[in-house]
N, C-alpha and C positions, 0 to 999 in steps of 0.2 A: 504494500500500500504506500503510495507516494504521499508527500507532505500535504498537498492540496486536498487529497481524498481524506486524509486523517483530520484535517481542519474541518472539512464539511461534515464528517461523521461526528466529530466532537460538538460542533455547533448544533447539529440535529439532536444529539443526546441532551444537550443543555436546554434546548427549546422544548423538548418533550416534558422536562421537569422544571418549568420556568420559575415557579415560586420557590422551590428548593434551591435552585441556582441563585436566585436573587438574595435569599437569606444567607446562603453560603458566602456570597460576595460582600455582605454587609461589613464584616470585619475589615476586609481590604479597603472598602470605600471609606470607612471612618478613618482608618490608619493613614491612607494616602492624603486625604483632605486635611487631616490634622498636621501631618508632616509639612505639607506645602504651606499651610497657614502659619505654623510656628517658624519656619525658615524665613518666610516673608516678613513677619513681625521682627524677628531677630536681626535680619539684614537691614531692615529699616532703622532699627535702633542703632546699629553700628554706623550706618551712613550719617545718622543725625549727630553722633558723637564726632565723626570725622569732620562734618561741617562746623561743629563748634570749635574743634581744634584749629581749623583753618581760619575761622573768624576771630579766634582769640589771638592768633599770632604764634610764632614759633618760639619755644623755649622761654616761656613767660613765668615770672614769679611775682608775687604780690606781698609786699611788706606792710603790715598793718600795726597800728598802736596796740599795746597790750592792755592788761588789766591793772586798774589803779585801786589801791586800798586806802579808804578814808575812815578814820575813827574805828579801825578794826573791821570794817565792812568791805568786802571785795565787790567793787562795782563791776558793771558789765564790760565786755570787750569793747575796745575803742572808746572807753569813757574818758580817756585823757589822751591828748595829742602828744605822744612822746617822741614823734619823729619830726625832723626839720628838713628844710631844703639843703642844708649843709650835709646832712646824713646822705641824701641822695647823691650829692656831688662827690662825697667821699667814696660811696659804693662804686660809682662809675670810674673814679680815678684810681682807687687802691685795690680793687678786686680784679685780678687779671682775667677771670672767666666771664666778666660782665662786659657786654657791648654798650649798654646804655641804661640810665636810670632816670625816671621822670616822676617828680613829686606831684601830687594832686590833692585838691580839696573838692568836695561835692556837697550839694544840697538839693532836695526836691523843692521846686519853686514854680509859680505860675508865670508863664511868659505871654506877652501880649504883642500882637502885631496887627495894627489897624483895628478891625472889628472882631478879629479872631483872638482867642486865648486858649492856652493849652498848659496843663500841668506836666512839666518835664523835669529832667535832671540837669542842673547847671554844674559844670565841672570847670574848676580853675586848674589850668595846666600850663606847662611850658611847651615850646615847640618840639622838644625831644619826645613828648608823649606820643605824637603821631608816628615817629620813627620806631619807638619801642614797641608799640602795638601793631606795627605794620599796617597802618590805617591811612591810605592815600586819600587825596581829594579828587572829586570829579569835576570841581569847578572852583575858581577863585585861588586864593593864596593862604599861606600860613601867617602867623604873627611875625612882625618884624621886630628887631631888637628894641627900637624906640617904644613900641607898643607894650613890650614886655616890661621894660624898666619904668615906663611912665604911666602904667595902669591905663592903657588905651581903651576907649569904649568901642571895642570890636568883638566879634564873635564868629565862630565857625559852627555851623549847624548840621545836625544829623538828618538823615533822610526822613525818618518818621516825623520829627519835629517840624521839618520844612513842609511836609505835606499837610500837616495839621494847621500850621500857621499861615502858609502862603498858597496852599492849593497848587494850581498849575502855574502860578507866577514864578518867575526867576527870583530866588531869594537874595541874590547878590546885590549889594548896595541898599537893601531894604533895612528898615529899622525895626528891631524887636526890643521891647521893654521888659526888664527884669527888676523888680523892686524899684520901679520908677527911674531906673537907669537906662537911658537909650543906648542901644548897642547896634552898630552897623555890621551887617553880615558881610564878611569878606571871603568866606569859603564854605563849600558844601562837602561833607564827608561822603566817602563811598559807603555802600550798604554793608553792614556787618552781620545782621541777623541776631538771633537770640543767643544768649550765653547758656552755660550748663544749668543755670537755675531757672531758665525760661524767661529771663528778663530781656526786653528789647534794647539792644545796645545802640540802635539808631535813634532812640528817643532821648537825645542829648543835645546840649548847647555848650560848646567849649568857649571859655574866655581866658585871657591871660591870668596867671596865678595872682599877680599883683592887683588886677582889676577885681577879681573875686574877693580878695582879702580887704582891699581898701574901699571899694565902691559898693559891692553887693552885700558882703558880710558886715562891713562897717566896723572892723576891729580897730581899736585905738592903739593897742600895743602891737605893732607890726615888726618890732625888732627880733622877736623870737622866731619868726618865720616857720611857725608850726604848720604841718601838713597832715592830711588824713590818711594818706597812703603813698607808697613809692612803688611804681611799676618798674620791674627790672627785666631786661632782656639779656639772656645768656648767649655767648658766642656759639655759633654752629660748631658742633664737635666737642665742645667743652662739657664736662660732667656737671649735671644739675646738682648732684649730691655735694660735690666739692664746692661749687659756687654757693650753695645754701650754707654750708659750714663756714666758709670764709666770710659771708655776709653777717652771719650770726656773731662770729668772733669780733669783727670790726665794730658792729653796733654795740656790743657789750663793752668794748674798750671806750668808745666814744661816750657812752652813757654812764661810764664809771661804775659798772655793776660789779659787786664782789662775787667771788666764786659760789657763795652760798645763796646769792640772790637770784630769783627767777628772772627770765627775760621780761622786759617791759615792752616787748613787741612780738609779733607773730609773723612767721614766714609761711606763705602758702605757695606750694609748687603747683600752679594751675594746670600745666601741661601734663604732669604726672598724674594728677587727679583725674583728668579726662581720659588719659590712656588706661588707667586702672578701671575706669567706668566702661571703656570700650572692651577691655579684656573680660570684665564681668558679664557684659552683655553677650559677648561671643560664647562664653562658657554656658550661660543660661540658655542661649539659643540651641546649642547642641544637646543640652540636657533635656529641654522640652521636646526636641526632635526625637531623642532617644525614647522618651516616655511615649510619644506618639507612635514610635516604631513598634512598641509593644502590641499595639492594636493590630499591626500588620502580622506579627507573629501569631497572635490569637486567631486572626483571620486565616492564616496558613494552616493552623491546627484544624480549624473548621473545614477547610478544603480537604485535608487528609481524611477526616472522618467521613465526609460525604462521599469521597472517592472510594473509600473502603466499602461503604454501603452500596455504592453503585456496582462495584466488582461483584459483591455477593448477589445482587439482584440480576445481574447480567451474566451469571456463570454459564448457563446453558448457551447463551448467545456466543460467548467466548469459545466454548467447546465446539460449537457448530462451525465457527470461522476457522478454528484450528484444524478441524476435521476436513474441511474442503480446501486446505492448502495455505491458509494464512500462517505466516511465521511469527515466532514469539516477539521479534522486534517490531512487527506490525502492530500487535496488541499493545506492546509497551509504548510505541509512539502514539497510538490512539488515546490511551488514557493519560499519557503525559501531556499531550496537546490539550485535552479537556481541562486538566488542572491549570495549565499555563493560561488558557483562554479565560478561565474564571478569574484568574489573578489580573490579567491585562485589562479585561473589560471592567472589572471592579476598580482597577487603577485609573482608567480613563474617566470613569464616573467620579471617582475621588478627586481627580484633577479639576474637573468642572466645579464640583462643590467647594473645593479648597480655594480656587480662584475667586469664586463668587463670595466666599466668606472673607477673603482678603480685601476685595473691593468694598464690601459692606463695612468692614472695620475702618478702612481709610475714610469712608464717607461719613459714617454716623459717629464713630468714636474719635475721629480726628487723628488716628495714629499714623505715624510715618511708616509705611510698609513698602517693601520692594519685592515684587514677584519676579523671580529670575528663572530663566530657562534651565539653568543648571539644577535648581531645586526641583523643578517639575520632572526633569529627566531622571534625577536621582530617585525620586519617589516612585516613578513608574518602573525603573530598572529594579529597584528593590522589591516591588510588588511581583514582577516577573520572576525574580530569583526565589521569592517565597513559593511561587507556584511550582517551580522546578524542584525545590528542596522537599516540600511537603507532598508533592504529587509523585515523587519517585518511588516511594515504598508501595503505595497502592498499584501503581503501574507495573512494578516488578512482580507483585503478587499475582496480578492478572496474567502477565506474560508467562509465569511459571506454572500455570494450571495445565494438567494433562488432559487431552481431549476426551478420553473415555470416562474419566472421573467427572469432568465438567458436564458432559452430556447426561450423566446419571443424576446430577444435582436436582433436587426438588425445590 
């Protein structure tokens, strides 16, 4: 019996017991659809982390003020601005692994432009901030030295803030007011997207650090040059761990901390955090796919059981075929094709259901999913392998029957 005849015979046998065949394929259908959905969700999560890494910039660390103790009470993190502009300059100058360091101050504030107003984040920064964060401009220019030293009334605006305040108008040379301070927009930032916490990085207005301190915040004691954070960019190829250790040692020396005193600052390795999140997402993806694969194995066991029942029911038919000249390998091929057909058909139905579930998750749950051809091919190939593996024993049992014994079977 050739392959085409075996396939036709297998399909006819499956069609004869349609309900039983459908129930047998159920485990395969559930398993394949679950594998495809889990791989799509996991791959979507990985790509989301990769986008965040790209938006964050390469090799980024964030130095934040630490915890202050007042009257024996430990206040919250960043309750005291223990960092200064001089700390940032020292990090950039004295830590060889560091390419640049940019101090910042920020506050949530209402911005007004014409008849529009928008609650956004105002960031006081130096020109180095854009270099450290790998954040180019799509239009305009950066702060010039005179605007930095003279607290110039200028601003660089993010994409989200520009859309909310100016709509389709060109923001360049427009006036935006923050705490009654008129700021001229001189640049528009490129789009960054969300960070790892889901915050919109484009909802921001950058002003010179001196402008923030003197005009917006209105601090009277400006000699301390306190800052709320220092963004640090580590050189390509340099060790992030070594850079972090050197920054910590330098800041402890500058802040005159004794060996038994805790740090009055916190260093966050943002890139490593996101990479760890990416690795966790990858492991979770394969774990979920493995759990879903258990359904395929259960479906394979179901196929083996049904095929054994089929061999018992068709023992006389098998004996008759053997008696009229069919070879054992023909019987083996027929039953093996039936098992594989069950798996493949169930796999294709599972692909359709898994793809539909992926689309529904993306639409209604808003999840970031990526349906890949590799994932679909892997699930279908696994389903076919299940059919071969679990169909082999029933097929061998059918092929090993002796014609005279099979014909006597009741």
